[in-house]
C-alpha positions as CSV (number, residue, x, y, z in Angstrom):
1,M,122.8,23.3,-50.9
2,H,125.3,21.3,-48.9
3,P,124.3,17.7,-48.6
4,V,124.4,17.7,-44.8
5,L,122.1,20.8,-44.6
6,R,119.8,19.3,-47.1
7,A,119.6,16.1,-45.0
8,L,118.9,18.1,-41.9
9,L,116.1,20.0,-43.7
10,A,114.6,16.8,-44.9
11,I,114.6,15.3,-41.4
12,L,112.9,18.4,-40.0
13,L,110.4,18.3,-42.8
14,L,109.7,14.6,-42.2
15,A,109.2,15.2,-38.5
16,L,106.6,17.9,-39.3
17,A,105.0,15.6,-41.8
18,L,104.7,12.8,-39.4
19,S,103.2,15.0,-36.7
20,L,100.6,16.3,-39.2
21,N,100.0,12.9,-40.8
22,S,100.4,14.5,-44.2
23,P,101.3,11.8,-46.9
24,P,102.4,14.3,-49.7
25,T,104.8,16.0,-47.3
26,Q,106.1,12.6,-46.0
27,Q,106.8,11.5,-49.6
28,M,108.7,14.8,-50.4
29,A,110.8,14.5,-47.2
30,T,111.6,10.8,-48.0
31,K,112.9,11.8,-51.4
32,L,115.1,14.6,-49.9
33,I,116.6,12.2,-47.3
34,K,117.4,9.6,-49.9
35,R,119.1,12.2,-52.2
36,S,121.1,13.5,-49.3
37,L,122.5,10.2,-48.2
38,P,125.1,8.0,-49.9
39,P,123.9,5.0,-51.9
40,S,125.6,2.7,-49.3
41,I,122.9,3.8,-46.8
42,T,119.9,4.5,-49.0
43,R,119.8,1.0,-50.3
44,F,118.8,-0.2,-46.8
45,L,115.9,2.3,-46.6
46,P,112.3,1.2,-47.5
47,K,111.0,2.2,-50.9
48,Q,107.8,3.6,-49.6
49,A,107.5,7.0,-47.9
50,F,108.2,7.2,-44.2
51,Q,105.1,7.4,-42.0
52,A,104.1,7.1,-38.4
53,P,102.8,3.5,-38.0
54,F,100.7,4.3,-35.0
55,L,98.8,6.9,-37.0
56,A,98.6,4.9,-40.2
57,N,97.1,1.9,-38.4
58,N,94.9,3.9,-36.0
59,P,93.2,6.6,-38.1
60,S,90.8,7.3,-35.2
61,I,93.6,8.9,-33.2
62,A,95.1,10.8,-36.2
63,P,95.1,14.6,-35.9
64,Q,91.7,16.0,-36.5
65,P,90.8,19.1,-38.5
66,I,91.0,22.3,-36.6
67,Y,87.6,23.7,-35.6
68,T,86.3,26.8,-34.0
69,R,83.9,27.1,-31.1
70,T,81.6,30.0,-30.3
71,F,80.5,31.2,-26.9
72,N,77.7,33.4,-25.6
73,T,79.6,36.4,-24.4
74,S,76.7,37.6,-22.3
75,Y,77.0,34.6,-19.9
76,P,80.4,33.2,-19.1
77,T,80.7,29.4,-19.5
78,M,83.2,29.1,-16.7
79,A,84.4,31.1,-13.7
80,P,86.8,34.0,-14.5
81,P,90.4,33.7,-13.3
82,T,89.9,35.0,-9.8
83,S,89.5,33.6,-6.3
84,A,87.4,33.8,-3.2
85,A,90.1,36.0,-1.7
86,S,89.3,38.7,-4.4
87,L,85.6,38.4,-3.6
88,F,86.1,38.9,0.1
89,D,88.5,41.8,-0.4
90,A,85.5,43.5,-2.0
91,V,83.1,42.3,0.7
92,K,85.4,43.7,3.5
93,Y,85.8,47.0,1.7
94,R,82.0,47.7,1.5
95,H,80.7,50.0,4.3
96,S,78.1,52.7,4.7
97,V,79.5,56.0,3.5
98,Y,77.5,59.1,4.4
99,T,79.9,62.0,3.5
100,L,79.1,62.1,-0.3
101,T,79.3,64.8,-2.9
102,D,77.2,65.3,-6.0
103,E,80.1,64.1,-8.2
104,T,80.8,60.6,-9.6
105,T,84.0,58.6,-10.1
106,I,82.6,56.8,-13.1
107,S,80.4,57.6,-16.1
108,N,76.6,57.4,-16.1
109,D,76.9,54.6,-18.6
110,R,79.1,52.6,-16.3
111,I,76.7,53.2,-13.4
112,Q,73.8,51.9,-15.6
113,E,75.9,48.9,-16.7
114,I,76.5,47.9,-13.1
115,V,72.8,48.0,-12.4
116,Q,72.0,46.1,-15.6
117,D,74.6,43.4,-14.9
118,T,73.1,43.0,-11.4
119,L,69.7,42.4,-12.8
120,L,71.0,39.9,-15.3
121,N,73.1,37.8,-12.9
122,V,71.7,37.9,-9.4
123,P,69.6,34.7,-8.7
124,S,66.0,34.5,-7.5
125,A,63.9,31.6,-6.3
126,F,62.5,29.6,-9.2
127,N,64.1,32.2,-11.5
128,S,61.2,34.4,-10.7
129,Q,63.1,37.6,-11.4
130,S,60.8,39.8,-9.3
131,T,63.2,42.6,-8.5
132,R,62.7,46.0,-10.3
133,L,65.1,48.9,-10.2
134,V,64.9,52.6,-10.9
135,L,68.1,54.5,-11.4
136,V,67.9,58.2,-10.6
137,L,70.9,60.5,-11.4
138,G,71.9,64.2,-11.2
139,E,69.1,66.7,-11.0
140,E,66.4,64.0,-10.9
141,H,68.1,62.6,-7.8
142,K,67.9,66.0,-6.1
143,K,64.3,66.2,-7.1
144,L,63.7,62.7,-5.6
145,W,65.0,63.8,-2.1
146,E,63.1,67.0,-2.3
147,L,59.9,64.9,-2.7
148,V,60.9,62.8,0.3
149,R,61.5,66.0,2.3
150,E,58.0,67.3,1.5
151,V,56.3,64.0,2.4
152,Y,58.0,63.9,5.8
153,R,57.4,67.6,6.5
154,Q,53.7,66.7,6.3
155,Q,54.0,63.6,8.4
156,L,56.3,64.6,11.3
157,P,56.0,67.2,14.1
158,P,58.4,70.2,13.5
159,E,61.0,69.2,16.1
160,K,61.4,65.6,14.6
161,F,61.3,66.9,11.0
162,E,64.2,69.2,11.7
163,Q,66.4,66.2,12.6
164,A,65.2,64.2,9.6
165,N,65.7,67.2,7.3
166,Q,69.4,67.3,8.0
167,R,69.7,63.7,6.8
168,F,67.6,64.5,3.7
169,G,70.0,67.3,2.9
170,G,73.0,64.9,3.1
171,F,71.2,62.4,0.8
172,Q,70.2,65.2,-1.6
173,G,73.8,66.4,-1.8
174,A,74.9,63.0,-3.3
175,Y,75.0,62.1,-7.0
176,G,72.3,59.4,-7.4
177,T,69.9,56.9,-5.9
178,V,68.9,53.4,-6.9
179,L,65.3,52.6,-5.9
180,F,64.8,48.9,-5.2
181,Y,61.3,47.4,-5.9
182,E,59.7,44.0,-5.9
183,D,57.0,43.3,-8.5
184,T,54.1,41.8,-6.4
185,S,52.4,40.6,-9.5
186,V,55.3,38.3,-10.2
187,V,55.3,37.0,-6.6
188,R,51.5,36.3,-6.9
189,E,52.1,34.5,-10.2
190,F,54.6,32.2,-8.8
191,Q,52.4,31.6,-5.7
192,E,49.7,30.4,-8.1
193,K,52.2,28.2,-10.1
194,F,53.7,26.5,-7.1
195,K,51.0,26.3,-4.4
196,T,53.1,24.1,-2.2
197,Y,55.5,27.0,-1.6
198,Q,53.0,29.9,-1.9
199,D,53.6,31.1,1.6
200,R,57.4,31.1,1.0
201,F,57.5,33.4,-2.1
202,P,57.2,36.7,-0.3
203,G,60.2,35.8,1.8
204,W,62.2,34.6,-1.2
205,S,61.3,37.9,-2.9
206,E,62.8,39.8,-0.1
207,Q,66.0,37.7,-0.3
208,T,66.6,38.3,-3.9
209,N,66.0,42.0,-3.5
210,G,68.6,42.1,-0.7
211,M,71.1,40.3,-3.0
212,H,70.5,43.0,-5.6
213,Q,71.1,45.7,-3.1
214,Y,74.3,44.1,-1.9
215,V,75.8,43.5,-5.3
216,I,75.2,47.0,-6.5
217,W,76.4,48.6,-3.3
218,T,79.7,46.5,-3.4
219,A,80.3,47.2,-7.1
220,F,79.8,50.9,-6.6
221,E,82.4,51.1,-3.9
222,L,84.9,49.1,-6.0
223,E,84.5,51.8,-8.6
224,G,85.4,54.5,-6.1
225,L,81.9,55.6,-5.1
226,G,80.5,55.7,-1.6
227,A,77.0,54.5,-0.8
228,N,74.5,54.1,2.1
229,L,71.2,52.2,2.2
230,Q,68.0,53.9,3.3
231,H,64.4,52.7,4.0
232,Y,62.0,55.6,4.0
233,N,59.2,53.5,2.5
234,P,56.3,53.1,2.7
235,L,55.6,56.8,3.4
236,I,57.2,57.9,0.2
237,D,55.9,55.1,-2.1
238,T,52.9,56.9,-3.6
239,R,54.7,60.2,-4.3
240,L,57.7,58.5,-6.0
241,A,55.4,56.2,-8.0
242,T,53.7,59.3,-9.4
243,E,56.9,61.2,-10.1
244,F,58.8,58.3,-11.7
245,D,55.9,56.4,-13.4
246,V,56.3,53.3,-11.3
247,P,53.6,50.6,-11.9
248,E,51.2,49.9,-9.0
249,T,52.4,46.4,-8.6
250,W,55.9,47.5,-7.7
251,E,56.5,47.7,-4.0
252,L,59.4,49.9,-2.8
253,K,62.0,48.1,-0.5
254,A,65.0,50.4,-0.2
255,Q,66.9,53.4,-1.5
256,L,70.7,53.2,-2.2
257,V,72.2,56.7,-2.1
258,F,75.6,57.1,-3.8
259,G,78.2,59.7,-4.8
260,K,81.9,60.6,-4.6
261,P,83.1,60.1,-1.0
262,T,85.0,62.6,1.0
263,G,87.3,61.9,4.0
264,E,88.6,58.5,5.0
265,H,86.8,55.3,4.1
266,P,85.0,53.8,7.1
267,G,86.6,50.8,8.9
268,A,85.1,47.5,10.0
269,K,82.4,47.4,12.6
270,P,82.6,45.1,15.7
271,K,81.2,41.6,15.0
272,N,79.9,38.9,17.2
273,E,82.1,35.9,18.1
274,L,81.9,33.3,15.4
275,S,81.1,30.7,18.1
276,K,77.8,32.4,18.5
277,S,77.0,32.4,14.8
278,L,78.6,29.3,13.3
279,K,78.3,25.6,13.8
280,V,80.5,23.1,11.8
281,F,80.0,19.4,11.5
282,G,82.1,16.7,9.9
283,K,85.4,18.6,9.8
């Protein structure tokens, strides 16, 4: 090898050795440099191997061994690379959609995954986790709304039932329903544990249930589904509990009907002036 190329190689090797604080590599690079240079220069070089003084004198700041770190993939340790703008794009897009078909834009597994992720990540007061969900799809969904129809046929006069029956037909023609429940036994348990706040837990229970409704509703619409929220409880509670094996302590709160939408997506509804809804201090 040409002496100049050998010297350049040795210098590069030495630079790498210094950065890694590797004595064997430093010694080899030192020998190569001395062999590549004329004696008139090498006689001025130190006899020991080149090394980085700040590393040799301060071992505490020398490069440390590479290590791996494991994470719980079920619960992220930091916020994903997104922004509030992305969140509010989803918030603004969510609207009640009533023109639904019995088709879906995503798989049943994906629908179930959204429901499960909601249960695992939506907060609740004192981490009480009182919300319970029942996911009803396909033919079971149609059966559900037939049961609702039967209950209301027995409860309403004929003229009023006819109006309600048209709505039931629209819901039955969709793809699925999420039934939202609150486990009253959990609420009572936390009332006993924290007596100072026992009168607050029923309200807090309603709040977490509403958050579950909102997250699933918004997620469905981001996946191309349309949805609308209904409240035919408590008249239908007993019949649905029997049909879907719902525990007695579960109290029905709402029904989210969803399916593939038809027509244009609904636009924003009029809102009150912010001056009537918002106060800001310290700005």
